[in-house]
KEKOL-222923 format. One line per 3 residues: number of its first residue (from 0); for each residue z, x, y of C-alpha. Coordinates in nm, 4 decimals. Example, Ala and Ser with C-alpha at 12.3 -4.5 7.8 and 13.67 -1.06 7.14 Angstrom:
BEGIN
0) 0.7800:1.2300:-0.4500  0.7140:1.3670:-0.1060
//
This chain:
BEGIN
0) -0.0122:-0.0139:0.0276  -0.1087:0.1207:0.3178  0.1521:0.0989:0.6192
3) 0.0498:-0.0262:0.9248  0.2491:-0.0415:1.2136  0.3113:-0.3126:1.4375
6) 0.4033:-0.2549:1.8063  0.4662:-0.6496:1.8515  0.3160:-0.9403:1.7924
9) 0.0126:-1.0572:1.8848  0.2325:-1.3794:1.9995  0.4124:-1.1772:2.2453
12) 0.1216:-0.9908:2.3497  -0.0985:-1.2906:2.4129  0.0843:-1.5784:2.5122
15) -0.0849:-1.7813:2.7762  0.0861:-1.9356:3.0289  0.2388:-2.2910:3.0256
18) 0.1457:-2.4131:3.3554  -0.0136:-2.2585:3.6907  0.2272:-2.3214:3.9461
21) 0.2188:-2.2487:4.3031  0.3799:-1.9351:4.3829  0.7127:-1.9608:4.5972
24) 0.7411:-1.8708:4.9396  0.8506:-1.5201:5.0040  1.2156:-1.4493:5.0434
27) 1.3260:-1.3500:5.4318  1.3714:-0.9597:5.4228  1.6762:-0.7883:5.4961
30) 1.6636:-0.4751:5.7489  1.5997:-0.2027:5.6416  1.8628:0.0161:5.4343
33) 1.9577:0.3530:5.5260  1.8355:0.6178:5.3629  2.1393:0.7732:5.1020
36) 2.2528:1.1565:5.2099  2.1211:1.4370:4.9780  2.3251:1.4666:4.6772
39) 2.5912:1.7728:4.6129  2.5989:2.0372:4.3681  2.8489:1.8024:4.2112
42) 2.6665:1.5367:4.1587  2.3997:1.6471:3.9199  2.4559:1.6742:3.5421
45) 2.2138:1.9194:3.2948  2.1097:1.7286:3.0002  2.1917:1.8512:2.5983
48) 1.9006:2.0687:2.5234  1.9386:1.9283:2.1593  1.8682:1.5975:2.3147
51) 1.5233:1.6873:2.5352  1.2020:1.6675:2.3682  0.9700:1.9018:2.5894
54) 0.5893:1.7109:2.4996  0.2776:1.8925:2.6584  0.0096:1.7076:2.5962
57) -0.3292:1.7647:2.7320  -0.2610:1.5998:3.0701  -0.0069:1.7460:3.1354
60) 0.4020:1.7735:3.0456  0.6457:1.4932:2.9416  1.0144:1.5513:2.9195
63) 1.1936:1.2973:2.7021  1.5551:1.2777:2.7246  1.6857:1.1560:2.4026
66) 1.9631:0.9035:2.3511  2.1273:0.8609:2.0425  2.3877:0.6460:2.1510
69) 2.1350:0.3842:2.1122  1.9553:0.4689:1.8453  2.1394:0.7935:1.6685
72) 1.9505:0.7553:1.3458  1.5788:0.7797:1.5092  1.7366:0.9808:1.7476
75) 1.7909:1.2190:1.4296  1.4291:1.1779:1.3018  1.2487:1.2561:1.5725
78) 1.4403:1.5493:1.6330  1.3622:1.6792:1.2683  1.0045:1.6020:1.3244
81) 0.9596:1.8028:1.6062  1.1740:2.0605:1.4614  0.8764:2.1170:1.1917
84) 0.6244:2.1085:1.4343  0.5003:1.7038:1.2438  0.3732:1.5664:1.6289
87) 0.1694:1.8837:1.6966  -0.2046:1.8247:1.8148  -0.1462:1.4186:1.7266
90) -0.3847:1.1638:1.9609  -0.2490:0.8314:2.1035  -0.4312:0.6686:1.9167
93) -0.3483:0.2990:2.1187  -0.2839:0.2750:2.4472  -0.2529:-0.0572:2.6887
96) -0.2431:-0.0531:3.0462  0.0918:-0.2180:3.1810  0.2779:-0.1602:2.8252
99) 0.2870:0.1761:2.6509  0.1151:0.4673:2.4872  0.1443:0.5420:2.1226
102) 0.1425:0.8382:1.8984  0.3291:1.0017:1.6656  0.0928:0.9218:1.3283
105) -0.0602:1.1777:1.1055  -0.3923:0.9834:1.0503  -0.4337:0.9187:1.4256
108) -0.5296:0.5232:1.3998  -0.2305:0.3719:1.3058  -0.1575:0.3364:0.9181
111) -0.0027:0.6735:0.8880  0.3331:0.7959:0.8731  0.5695:1.1484:0.8047
114) 0.6801:1.1651:0.4365  1.0522:1.0970:0.5357  1.1945:0.7993:0.4696
117) 1.1894:0.4276:0.6447  1.4411:0.4681:0.9232  1.6592:0.1296:0.9399
120) 1.6527:-0.1305:1.2339  1.8661:0.0252:1.5817  1.7843:-0.2857:1.7643
123) 2.1489:-0.2986:1.9442  2.4248:-0.0306:1.9677  2.7982:-0.0436:2.0045
126) 2.9464:0.0909:2.2756  3.3293:0.2063:2.2889  3.5448:0.3606:2.5377
129) 3.4424:0.6855:2.5035  3.0418:0.5980:2.5469  2.9582:0.7223:2.8738
132) 2.8343:0.4528:3.0686  2.7582:0.3939:3.4735  2.7842:0.0001:3.6147
135) 2.5451:-0.1406:3.7351  2.6168:-0.5452:3.7521  2.9239:-0.7011:3.6168
138) 2.7626:-1.0422:3.5253  3.1109:-1.1432:3.3495  3.0405:-1.1872:3.0664
141) 2.7958:-0.8770:3.0382  2.7656:-0.5431:3.1898  2.4399:-0.3675:3.3123
144) 2.4026:-0.0052:3.3936  2.3060:0.3302:3.2434  2.3860:0.5626:2.9124
147) 2.2574:0.8873:3.0927  1.9016:0.8101:3.1740  1.8972:0.4599:2.9747
150) 1.8867:0.1506:3.1125  2.1229:-0.1024:2.8832  2.3110:-0.4196:2.8875
153) 2.6491:-0.4706:2.7024  2.8668:-0.7229:2.6507  3.1860:-0.7095:2.8814
156) 3.4183:-0.4359:2.7982  3.7188:-0.6741:2.8683  3.5828:-0.7766:2.5401
159) 3.6439:-0.4413:2.3370  4.0512:-0.5424:2.2725  3.9132:-0.8365:2.0734
162) 3.6756:-0.6805:1.8345  3.7704:-0.5029:1.4798  3.5779:-0.1480:1.6046
165) 3.7195:-0.1696:1.9917  3.3633:-0.1469:2.1100  3.0982:-0.4287:2.2321
168) 2.7256:-0.4616:2.1754  2.4992:-0.3543:2.3441  2.0685:-0.3322:2.3389
171) 1.8197:-0.1196:2.5598  1.5775:-0.2710:2.8460  1.2901:-0.1119:2.8031
174) 1.2002:-0.0205:3.1354  0.9287:0.2039:3.2157  0.9814:0.5288:3.0709
177) 1.1411:0.4116:2.7850  1.0946:0.5615:2.3925  1.0490:0.3087:2.1218
180) 1.0368:0.3545:1.7631  0.7311:0.1644:1.6473  0.7589:-0.0177:1.3061
183) 0.6076:-0.2777:1.0745  0.6813:-0.6390:1.0581  0.9387:-0.5792:0.8368
186) 1.2228:-0.4590:1.0818  1.3393:-0.1615:0.8826  1.0141:0.0276:0.8863
189) 1.0414:0.2715:1.1628  0.9532:0.6316:1.0349  0.7629:0.8552:1.2762
192) 0.5167:0.6651:1.5198  0.6790:0.6003:1.8604  0.5794:0.4930:2.2190
195) 0.6300:0.5825:2.5832  0.6435:0.2481:2.7833  0.4056:0.2813:3.0614
198) 0.5428:-0.0307:3.2433  0.8324:-0.2436:3.1952  0.8189:-0.4994:2.9273
201) 1.1681:-0.6936:2.8460  0.9769:-0.8848:2.5199  1.1012:-0.5494:2.3352
204) 1.4590:-0.5668:2.4282  1.6628:-0.6034:2.1181  1.3391:-0.5753:1.8488
207) 1.2763:-0.2553:1.8591  1.4863:0.0754:1.8758  1.4972:0.2892:2.1890
210) 1.5847:0.6479:2.1348  1.5139:0.7825:2.4685  1.3688:0.7991:2.8328
213) 1.1168:1.0074:3.0220  1.2776:1.1671:3.2772  0.9438:1.3344:3.4048
216) 0.5675:1.3204:3.3475  0.5639:0.8905:3.3618  0.2841:0.9897:3.5901
219) 0.1053:1.1780:3.2569  0.2101:0.8906:3.0107  0.0110:0.6948:3.2542
222) -0.2831:0.9002:3.3075  -0.3508:0.8678:2.9008  -0.6342:0.6779:2.7932
225) -0.6719:0.3320:2.7501  -0.7722:0.1577:2.4203  -0.6531:-0.0579:2.1865
228) -0.7487:0.1684:1.9653  -0.8440:0.4170:2.1646  -1.2392:0.4387:2.1203
231) -1.2584:0.8404:2.0333  -0.8937:0.9115:2.1414  -0.8711:1.2563:2.3295
234) -0.5673:1.2486:2.4592  -0.2858:1.4179:2.2226  0.0389:1.6157:2.2111
237) -0.0431:1.9241:2.2282  0.3078:2.0177:2.1045  0.6496:1.8597:2.0945
240) 1.0081:2.0866:2.1003  1.3065:2.0436:2.1124  1.4358:2.2016:2.4260
243) 1.7331:2.3937:2.1961  1.4536:2.5136:2.0035  1.2710:2.6900:2.2740
246) 1.3214:3.0477:2.3551  1.5373:3.0385:2.7124  1.2742:3.2206:2.8612
249) 1.0349:2.9516:2.8002  1.2941:2.6647:2.8757  1.2330:2.4700:3.2029
252) 1.5346:2.4179:3.3626  1.6363:2.0195:3.4152  1.9371:1.8854:3.5801
255) 1.9938:1.4928:3.6395  2.1605:1.3283:3.9002  2.4784:1.1800:3.7657
258) 2.4725:0.8052:3.7632  2.8366:0.7714:3.6718  2.8929:0.9690:4.0252
261) 2.9521:0.9125:4.3625  2.5575:0.9425:4.4873  2.4687:0.7131:4.2310
264) 2.6865:0.4631:4.3260  2.5596:0.4953:4.6561  2.1963:0.4725:4.6009
267) 2.2240:0.1459:4.3726  2.3968:0.0196:4.6851  2.1347:0.0782:4.8957
270) 1.8931:-0.0589:4.6608  2.0654:-0.3579:4.6397  2.1258:-0.3910:5.0291
273) 1.7078:-0.3327:5.0274  1.6465:-0.6289:4.8233  1.4924:-0.8860:4.9168
276) 1.7969:-1.1994:5.0050  1.8776:-1.4285:4.6799  1.6889:-1.1475:4.4360
279) 1.9120:-0.9238:4.1681  1.7856:-0.5937:4.0700  1.7425:-0.4895:3.7381
282) 1.7848:-0.1369:3.5840  1.4489:-0.1163:3.6374  1.4437:-0.1379:3.9959
285) 1.6903:0.2332:3.9976  1.5638:0.5659:3.9714  1.7185:0.8198:3.8646
288) 1.6549:1.1592:4.0565  1.5334:1.4355:3.8464  1.4589:1.8371:3.9022
291) 1.2473:2.0089:3.6670  1.1865:2.4023:3.7437
//
């Protein structure tokens, strides 16, 4: 039996609109918010090099920070395959504008996988007091925020003392840049294929595992040739390496704004203040600055 990964059902990808409502009048604009001050050295953090993927493509470099907190099994699988140089030379064979770019198939057409066993679905995760979480919005029964650079939504931590393990459930918001595990119809069929989100696509929330996010090179992801499948795909990953495996002299120097720090909290307040009256701010609306040298 050939393995045919399915990223998203046709029903979700092509659901017709039920109606064509008249556009709502624009919300009144708020006064322009003042710019945040420049972050200080204490506002930055250095990602764990064992959790950073350096993907060099023919279009440029993409850097992904992996988050084992949200998908530990698939993070370990991608790290293992990268260290085995499995991904080197594989094409982006399915790329949809406004959606994602898919790769990781040794057959370069969506029907292949590694020789490793499949990975069970990791569509939700458990958040405990030790989980590095930065709050964006408290919605009483749920909380929006970030784990490192990953946009997430969880139950309120006020519920944690009532659970058996002292933790609450959460899931990733599939914002632009999120890296997800491709799978078949069976939820436990993720293997080697993955995709990088070109734009926000909330229909994937709680249905696919998310193991990281592009922190540099989203413009590269959006420059990859589009097609479903891509006709004569030429855009490919030349090499995929874990940052900690690179020689020190070849490692890009990366630092990311700490979402738990004071600068980011001020940035969230600035973004909320700049939003049109009556609208809410999602995690996809908030940029986390990154420096790569």
